[in-house]
C-alpha positions as CSV (number, residue, x, y, z in Angstrom):
1,M,41.0,61.4,55.4
2,T,44.6,62.6,55.4
3,F,46.5,63.0,52.1
4,A,50.3,63.2,52.4
5,I,53.1,63.3,49.8
6,G,56.4,61.8,50.9
7,I,59.8,63.3,50.1
8,F,60.5,60.6,47.5
9,D,57.1,61.2,45.7
10,L,57.6,65.0,45.9
11,F,61.1,65.0,44.5
12,T,60.7,62.1,42.0
13,Y,57.2,62.8,40.6
14,A,55.6,66.0,41.7
15,I,58.4,68.5,41.1
16,P,59.3,67.2,37.6
17,G,55.6,66.9,36.8
18,S,55.2,70.6,37.7
19,L,57.7,71.4,35.0
20,Y,55.7,69.4,32.5
21,L,52.6,71.3,33.6
22,A,54.4,74.6,33.2
23,F,55.5,73.7,29.7
24,F,52.0,72.7,28.7
25,A,50.5,75.8,30.2
26,H,53.0,77.9,28.2
27,V,52.1,76.1,25.0
28,I,48.4,76.5,25.6
29,T,48.8,80.2,26.4
30,R,51.0,80.8,23.3
31,L,48.5,79.0,21.0
32,H,45.5,80.8,22.7
33,L,43.7,77.5,23.3
34,L,42.1,78.8,26.4
35,G,40.5,82.2,27.1
36,G,42.0,84.5,29.7
37,G,39.1,84.1,32.1
38,A,38.7,80.3,31.7
39,M,39.8,79.7,35.4
40,T,38.6,82.9,36.9
41,G,35.6,81.4,38.7
42,T,37.5,78.4,40.1
43,P,38.2,78.6,43.9
44,A,41.9,79.0,44.8
45,W,42.0,75.8,46.9
46,L,40.7,73.8,44.0
47,L,43.3,75.2,41.7
48,V,46.0,74.2,44.2
49,V,44.7,70.7,44.4
50,L,44.4,70.4,40.6
51,V,48.0,71.6,40.2
52,V,49.4,69.2,42.8
53,V,47.4,66.2,41.4
54,L,48.2,67.0,37.8
55,S,51.9,67.5,38.6
56,Y,52.1,64.2,40.4
57,L,50.3,62.3,37.6
58,L,52.4,63.9,34.9
59,G,55.6,63.2,36.7
60,Y,54.5,59.6,37.3
61,L,53.5,59.0,33.7
62,A,56.6,60.7,32.3
63,Y,59.0,58.7,34.5
64,P,60.3,56.6,31.6
65,A,61.2,59.9,29.8
66,G,63.8,60.5,32.5
67,E,65.3,57.0,31.9
68,L,65.4,57.7,28.2
69,A,67.2,61.1,28.7
70,N,69.7,59.4,30.9
71,R,70.6,56.9,28.1
72,I,70.7,59.6,25.5
73,V,73.3,61.8,27.2
74,P,76.8,60.2,26.7
75,R,78.8,59.3,29.8
76,R,82.3,60.7,30.1
77,R,83.4,57.8,32.3
78,K,81.9,54.8,34.1
79,R,82.3,54.7,37.8
80,N,82.4,51.5,39.7
81,A,81.2,52.2,43.2
82,S,82.3,48.9,44.7
83,Q,85.9,49.3,43.4
84,E,86.0,52.9,44.4
85,F,84.9,52.0,47.9
86,R,87.5,49.3,48.2
87,T,90.2,51.8,47.1
88,R,89.0,54.3,49.7
89,V,88.6,51.8,52.4
90,P,91.1,48.9,52.0
91,A,89.7,47.2,55.1
92,A,86.5,46.5,53.0
93,E,88.4,44.2,50.7
94,G,86.8,40.8,50.9
95,R,83.7,42.0,52.7
96,D,80.6,40.3,51.4
97,F,78.3,43.3,51.5
98,V,80.3,45.4,49.0
99,D,79.0,43.4,46.0
100,M,75.4,43.0,47.3
101,D,72.4,44.5,45.5
102,R,72.1,48.2,46.6
103,S,68.3,47.9,47.3
104,V,69.0,45.0,49.7
105,L,71.7,47.0,51.4
106,L,69.4,50.0,51.8
107,S,66.8,47.7,53.4
108,A,69.5,46.5,55.8
109,I,70.2,50.1,56.8
110,E,66.5,50.8,57.3
111,L,66.2,47.8,59.6
112,H,69.3,48.9,61.5
113,D,68.4,52.6,61.8
114,K,65.6,54.3,59.8
115,D,66.9,57.8,60.6
116,V,70.3,57.0,59.1
117,A,68.7,55.7,55.9
118,I,67.0,59.0,55.3
119,E,70.3,60.5,54.0
120,V,70.6,57.8,51.3
121,K,66.9,58.3,50.3
122,R,67.4,62.0,50.1
123,L,70.4,61.6,47.7
124,R,68.4,59.1,45.6
125,A,65.3,61.2,45.5
126,T,67.2,64.4,44.5
127,G,69.1,62.5,41.8
128,L,65.8,61.2,40.4
129,M,64.3,64.6,40.6
130,L,67.1,66.1,38.5
131,R,67.0,63.2,36.0
132,N,63.2,63.4,35.6
133,S,63.3,67.2,35.3
134,A,65.6,67.0,32.3
135,P,63.0,66.1,29.7
136,P,60.8,69.2,30.3
137,L,63.9,71.3,29.7
138,A,64.3,69.5,26.4
139,L,60.7,70.3,25.5
140,G,61.4,73.9,26.5
141,F,64.4,73.9,24.3
142,V,62.3,72.8,21.3
143,A,59.7,75.5,22.1
144,A,62.5,78.1,22.3
145,V,63.8,77.0,18.9
146,V,60.3,77.3,17.4
147,E,60.0,80.8,19.0
148,L,63.3,81.7,17.5
149,F,61.9,81.3,14.0
150,A,58.2,82.1,14.6
151,G,58.3,84.7,17.3
152,R,59.4,88.3,17.4
153,N,61.9,88.4,20.3
154,H,64.7,86.3,18.7
155,A,67.4,87.3,21.2
156,L,65.3,86.1,24.2
157,A,64.4,82.9,22.4
158,A,68.0,82.2,21.5
159,G,69.1,82.8,25.1
160,C,66.4,80.5,26.5
161,A,67.3,77.8,24.0
162,V,71.0,77.9,25.1
163,L,70.1,77.9,28.8
164,L,67.5,75.1,28.5
165,L,69.9,72.9,26.5
166,G,72.6,73.5,29.0
167,G,70.3,72.8,31.9
168,F,69.2,69.5,30.2
169,V,72.7,68.2,30.1
170,A,73.7,69.6,33.5
171,F,70.6,67.9,35.2
172,I,71.5,64.5,33.8
173,V,75.2,64.8,34.7
174,Q,74.4,65.9,38.3
175,A,71.7,63.2,38.6
176,R,74.3,60.6,37.8
177,R,76.7,62.1,40.4
178,L,74.0,62.1,43.1
179,A,73.1,58.5,42.2
180,H,76.8,57.5,42.7
181,W,77.0,59.4,46.0
182,A,73.9,57.5,47.2
183,V,75.6,54.2,46.4
184,M,78.8,55.3,48.1
185,K,76.8,56.5,51.2
186,T,75.0,53.1,51.3
187,L,78.3,51.2,51.3
188,E,79.8,53.5,53.9
189,L,76.8,53.0,56.3
190,C,76.7,49.3,55.7
191,Y,80.4,49.1,56.6
192,W,79.5,49.8,60.3
193,I,76.5,47.5,60.6
194,P,77.4,44.5,62.8
195,D,77.0,41.0,61.2
196,I,76.0,42.4,57.9
197,D,78.5,40.1,56.1
198,D,77.0,37.1,57.7
199,R,73.6,38.2,56.6
200,C,74.7,38.9,53.1
201,R,76.1,35.4,52.7
202,Q,72.5,34.1,53.0
203,V,71.4,36.3,50.1
204,P,72.4,35.7,46.4
205,K,74.7,38.5,45.1
206,S,73.5,40.8,42.3
């Protein structure tokens, strides 16, 4: 039996889940909930499998936390991808595909050329990875604040708190930027697909 993790699963679930796992491991270590030799007799390959599976499951279960974080961080501006595309490409004015649902357009790109669609998927997956990685940084910020008052190294805790909070905001901002780029790339690719407007007329617009 072959077990494989696709790039979307890896970026969207496994990598953010590994950050959750690292945070929980830090908390368990700091609270001395497990002894130092608790995992000593465990085979290395089994530890790797456990880390991968737990990271994926944590990332999958905590997916809504990324959506919540995206809503919490204020937006400096709202970007309309369709309007921006029409401004950049005046010839696209009046084209039916511009206002279509983005998932439908991505499916059209995949049917036309799967290799070309990989770039859009990469942008989407990377954006989701950053968005879903933001909540673990927020948890790390909380832990750093606790360490600031309860720990001994106040300077290190304060520095970590600032970096983690800044990373939390930066991840959300960059995730939004990548999501916008993914939409723009989708529209750019669809612009060159023959007969896409005729096909879009048969599908209700979003």
